[in-house]
C-alpha positions as CSV (number, residue, x, y, z in Angstrom):
1,X,90.1,3.8,103.2
2,X,89.9,3.2,107.0
3,X,92.2,0.1,106.8
4,X,94.7,2.0,104.7
5,X,94.8,4.9,107.1
6,X,95.1,2.5,110.1
7,X,98.1,0.8,108.4
8,X,99.7,4.2,107.8
9,X,99.7,4.7,111.6
10,X,102.8,2.6,111.5
11,X,104.4,4.4,108.6
12,X,108.2,5.1,108.9
13,X,107.9,8.8,109.6
14,X,106.2,10.5,112.5
15,X,104.6,13.2,110.3
16,X,103.0,10.5,108.1
17,X,101.6,8.7,111.1
18,X,100.1,11.8,112.6
19,X,98.6,12.8,109.2
20,X,97.0,9.4,109.0
21,X,95.6,9.8,112.5
22,X,94.2,13.2,111.7
23,X,92.5,11.7,108.7
24,X,91.0,9.0,110.8
25,X,89.8,11.6,113.3
26,X,88.0,13.4,110.5
27,X,86.2,10.2,109.6
28,X,85.2,9.8,113.2
29,X,83.9,13.3,113.4
30,X,81.9,12.8,110.2
31,X,80.4,9.6,111.7
32,X,82.1,7.3,109.1
33,X,83.9,5.5,111.9
34,X,82.2,4.9,115.2
35,X,84.3,4.6,118.3
36,X,83.1,3.4,121.7
37,X,82.6,6.0,124.4
38,X,85.3,6.2,127.0
39,X,84.7,3.6,129.7
40,X,86.5,5.3,132.5
41,X,89.5,2.9,132.3
42,X,93.1,3.9,132.1
43,X,96.2,2.2,130.9
44,X,99.3,4.2,131.7
45,X,101.7,1.3,130.9
46,X,101.7,1.1,127.1
47,X,104.8,0.2,125.1
48,X,105.4,1.3,121.6
49,X,107.9,0.4,118.8
50,X,110.6,2.2,120.9
51,X,110.6,-0.9,123.1
52,X,108.4,-4.1,123.0
53,X,105.5,-3.3,120.8
54,X,104.9,-3.3,117.0
55,X,102.8,-0.1,117.4
56,X,103.9,3.4,116.8
57,X,102.9,6.0,119.4
58,X,100.1,7.2,117.0
59,X,98.9,3.6,116.6
60,X,99.0,3.0,120.3
61,X,96.8,6.0,121.0
62,X,94.4,4.9,118.2
63,X,94.1,1.4,119.7
64,X,93.6,2.9,123.2
65,X,90.7,5.1,121.9
66,X,89.2,2.1,119.9
67,X,89.3,0.2,123.2
68,X,87.4,2.9,125.0
69,X,90.2,4.0,127.3
70,X,89.7,7.4,129.0
71,X,93.5,8.0,129.5
72,X,96.5,6.3,128.1
73,X,100.2,6.5,129.0
74,X,103.4,5.6,127.2
75,X,106.3,3.9,129.2
76,X,108.9,2.4,126.8
77,X,111.9,0.6,128.1
78,X,115.0,2.8,128.3
79,X,113.4,5.4,125.9
80,X,111.3,8.5,125.8
81,X,111.6,8.9,122.0
82,X,107.9,8.4,121.4
83,X,106.6,10.8,123.9
84,X,106.1,13.9,121.7
85,X,104.3,11.8,119.0
86,X,102.2,10.2,121.8
87,X,101.2,13.6,123.3
88,X,100.3,14.9,119.8
89,X,98.3,11.8,119.0
90,X,96.4,12.2,122.2
91,X,95.6,15.8,121.3
92,X,94.4,14.8,117.9
93,X,92.1,12.1,119.3
94,X,91.0,14.1,122.4
95,X,92.3,11.6,124.9
96,X,94.5,12.6,127.9
97,X,98.0,11.1,127.8
98,X,100.7,10.6,130.3
99,X,104.4,10.0,129.5
100,X,107.2,8.2,131.2
101,X,109.7,5.4,130.9
102,X,110.7,2.0,132.3
103,X,114.2,0.8,133.2
104,X,115.5,-2.5,134.5
105,X,117.5,-2.2,137.7
106,X,120.1,-4.4,139.4
107,X,119.7,-4.9,143.1
108,X,122.8,-7.1,143.6
109,X,124.3,-4.9,146.3
110,X,121.1,-4.8,148.4
111,X,119.1,-7.0,150.7
112,X,117.0,-7.9,147.7
113,X,119.9,-9.8,146.1
114,X,118.8,-13.3,145.0
115,X,115.1,-12.5,145.3
116,X,112.5,-12.3,142.5
117,X,111.2,-8.8,142.7
118,X,108.9,-7.9,139.7
119,X,110.7,-9.5,136.8
120,X,109.4,-13.0,136.2
121,X,112.4,-14.0,134.2
122,X,115.3,-12.9,136.5
123,X,116.2,-12.7,140.1
124,X,117.9,-9.6,141.6
125,X,116.5,-7.4,138.8
126,X,113.5,-5.2,139.0
127,X,111.6,-2.9,136.6
128,X,111.1,0.6,137.7
129,X,108.7,3.0,136.0
130,X,108.9,6.8,136.0
131,X,105.3,8.1,135.3
132,X,103.9,11.6,134.9
133,X,107.1,13.1,133.4
134,X,106.5,16.8,132.7
135,X,106.5,17.6,129.0
136,X,109.3,20.1,129.6
137,X,111.6,17.4,130.8
138,X,111.5,15.1,127.8
139,X,115.0,16.2,126.6
140,X,116.5,15.8,130.1
141,X,115.0,12.3,130.4
142,X,116.3,11.3,127.0
143,X,119.8,12.5,128.0
144,X,119.7,10.4,131.1
145,X,118.4,7.4,129.2
146,X,121.1,7.6,126.6
147,X,123.6,6.2,129.1
148,X,121.3,3.4,129.9
149,X,120.8,2.6,126.2
150,X,124.5,2.6,125.6
151,X,125.1,0.2,128.5
152,X,122.4,-2.1,127.2
153,X,123.8,-2.0,123.6
154,X,127.2,-2.9,125.0
155,X,125.7,-5.9,126.9
156,X,123.8,-7.0,123.8
157,X,126.9,-6.8,121.6
158,X,128.9,-8.8,124.1
159,X,126.3,-11.6,123.9
160,X,126.2,-11.6,120.1
161,X,129.9,-11.0,119.2
């Protein structure tokens, strides 16, 4: 039963994933699943299926709790789509969450042109993270990120067409 519920944490629909997580939490509360105690560690740079991970937001929170994290944060590339599910999954599991996003920036017109900043694969580009986004600003962040996703899609299409 536990394995089936864990596999459903990556179900197609958010409601299905959260229901599976709630069922897992009930098993934890009954003592049927033993989780490690929080170890005082935090990972506020977790990607989900909305960027570079196979995990849904619910699965990411489950894995964080199974790893003994005390706090966990979502930062998908160019996306905030998983934030609400991530927050709810944190509530279900009783682990504090943070939300944010990560974008790739071009520093061509600056003194950093030609330098390797924090992207190991490219010069002149850097990753920038926005952490601690207020929950009331998810829609505004998504509106901002839509333009970035559209530009990325255009670049990707140009490479594949």
